[in-house]
C-alpha positions as CSV (number, residue, x, y, z in Angstrom):
1,X,23.9,97.7,-45.0
2,X,21.7,99.0,-42.5
3,X,18.6,97.7,-44.5
4,X,20.3,94.9,-45.3
5,X,21.5,93.9,-41.8
6,X,18.1,95.5,-40.4
7,X,16.2,92.7,-43.0
8,X,18.6,90.0,-41.5
9,X,17.6,91.1,-37.6
10,X,13.7,90.6,-39.1
11,X,14.4,87.7,-40.4
12,X,16.3,86.4,-37.6
13,X,13.7,88.1,-34.9
14,X,11.3,86.5,-37.3
15,X,12.7,82.8,-36.7
16,X,13.0,83.5,-33.3
17,X,9.7,84.5,-32.8
18,X,8.4,81.7,-34.6
19,X,10.8,78.7,-32.5
20,X,9.5,81.1,-28.9
21,X,6.3,80.3,-30.0
22,X,7.0,76.4,-30.8
23,X,8.3,76.3,-27.9
24,X,5.9,78.0,-25.9
25,X,3.4,75.6,-27.3
26,X,5.5,72.7,-26.4
27,X,6.0,73.8,-23.1
28,X,2.2,74.0,-22.6
29,X,1.8,70.1,-24.1
30,X,4.6,69.3,-21.7
31,X,2.6,70.9,-18.6
32,X,-0.3,69.4,-20.0
33,X,1.0,66.0,-19.6
34,X,3.0,66.7,-16.7
35,X,-0.5,67.6,-14.8
36,X,-1.7,64.3,-16.9
37,X,0.8,62.1,-15.2
38,X,0.6,63.3,-11.9
39,X,-3.0,63.1,-11.7
40,X,-2.2,59.5,-13.1
41,X,0.4,59.1,-9.8
42,X,-2.4,60.3,-7.5
43,X,-4.7,57.5,-9.1
44,X,-1.8,55.0,-8.2
45,X,-0.9,56.5,-4.9
46,X,-4.7,56.0,-3.8
47,X,-4.8,52.2,-5.4
48,X,-1.7,51.5,-4.0
49,X,-3.0,52.9,-0.3
50,X,-6.5,51.0,-1.0
51,X,-4.0,47.7,-1.7
52,X,-2.1,47.9,1.4
53,X,-5.0,48.3,3.3
54,X,-6.5,45.0,1.9
55,X,-3.2,43.2,2.2
56,X,-2.9,44.8,5.9
57,X,-6.6,43.4,6.6
58,X,-5.7,40.1,4.8
59,X,-2.5,39.4,6.7
60,X,-3.8,40.0,10.4
61,X,-6.9,37.7,9.5
62,X,-4.5,35.2,7.9
63,X,-2.5,35.8,11.4
64,X,-5.6,35.1,13.4
65,X,-6.6,32.0,11.4
66,X,-3.1,30.9,12.1
67,X,-3.4,31.6,15.7
68,X,-6.4,29.8,16.0
69,X,-5.1,26.8,14.0
70,X,-2.2,26.9,16.5
71,X,-4.3,27.1,19.6
72,X,-6.2,24.2,18.2
73,X,-3.1,22.2,17.4
74,X,-1.9,22.8,21.1
75,X,-5.2,21.6,22.3
76,X,-5.7,18.4,20.8
77,X,-1.9,17.7,21.5
78,X,-2.7,18.0,25.2
79,X,-6.0,15.9,24.3
80,X,-3.3,13.6,23.0
81,X,-1.4,13.3,25.3
82,X,-4.0,12.7,27.6
83,X,-5.5,9.8,25.6
84,X,-1.9,8.6,25.1
85,X,-1.6,8.4,28.9
86,X,-5.0,6.8,29.3
87,X,-4.6,4.2,27.0
88,X,-1.0,3.1,28.3
89,X,-2.5,2.8,31.7
90,X,-5.3,1.0,30.0
91,X,-3.2,-1.2,28.6
92,X,-1.7,-1.9,32.0
93,X,-5.0,-2.7,33.4
94,X,-5.4,-5.2,30.6
95,X,-1.9,-6.8,31.3
96,X,-2.5,-7.3,34.5
97,X,-6.4,-8.1,34.3
98,X,-5.3,-11.1,32.0
99,X,-2.2,-12.0,34.5
100,X,-5.1,-12.1,37.2
101,X,-7.7,-14.6,34.7
102,X,-4.3,-16.6,33.7
103,X,-3.5,-17.2,37.4
104,X,-7.5,-17.6,38.2
105,X,-7.6,-20.4,35.2
106,X,-4.7,-21.8,36.8
107,X,-6.2,-22.3,39.8
108,X,-9.6,-23.3,38.3
109,X,-7.7,-26.2,36.7
110,X,-6.0,-27.5,40.2
111,X,-9.2,-26.9,41.8
112,X,-10.9,-29.3,38.6
113,X,-8.0,-31.9,39.5
114,X,-8.6,-31.9,42.9
115,X,-12.2,-32.2,42.4
116,X,-11.7,-35.1,39.8
117,X,-9.3,-36.7,42.4
118,X,-11.7,-36.5,45.2
119,X,-14.5,-37.7,42.7
120,X,-12.4,-41.0,42.0
121,X,-11.7,-41.3,46.2
122,X,-15.5,-40.7,47.0
123,X,-16.4,-43.5,43.9
124,X,-13.6,-45.9,45.5
125,X,-14.9,-45.2,48.7
126,X,-18.5,-45.8,47.4
127,X,-17.8,-48.9,45.6
128,X,-16.0,-50.3,48.5
129,X,-18.5,-49.7,51.1
130,X,-21.1,-50.8,48.5
131,X,-18.7,-54.1,48.1
132,X,-18.9,-54.5,51.8
133,X,-22.9,-54.0,52.0
134,X,-23.1,-56.3,49.4
135,X,-20.8,-58.7,51.1
136,X,-23.3,-58.0,54.4
137,X,-25.9,-58.8,52.7
138,X,-24.7,-61.8,51.5
139,X,-23.4,-62.8,54.7
140,X,-27.0,-61.8,55.9
141,X,-29.0,-64.1,53.6
């Protein structure tokens, strides 16, 4: 009976030893895989840090460019505002000039009319004087 029990215990012990060896082997494989995964994770962390640094650099560059563009836009707005003011002043000056030109043209027309009137009167007087001279000449002859 003891022998049977001992044989039974030996069998169980042998099975347990086999299971233990298999478990150790599995544990070793798991440890190796864990080490590999940790190594991969470290590589990924380093890659992520590199990506973050590059992204940060790009963002900084983009922000600087945006700020430059904003500054340039503000400058262009100021220049545009100045030009609009100059243009408005120029239009006003042009309008005044046109009004003055119109007045001067009107004055010139009046002067022309006056000159024609004077010419007509002078012509009339000359004609009258010539007729009188003719009369006197005729009378003298």
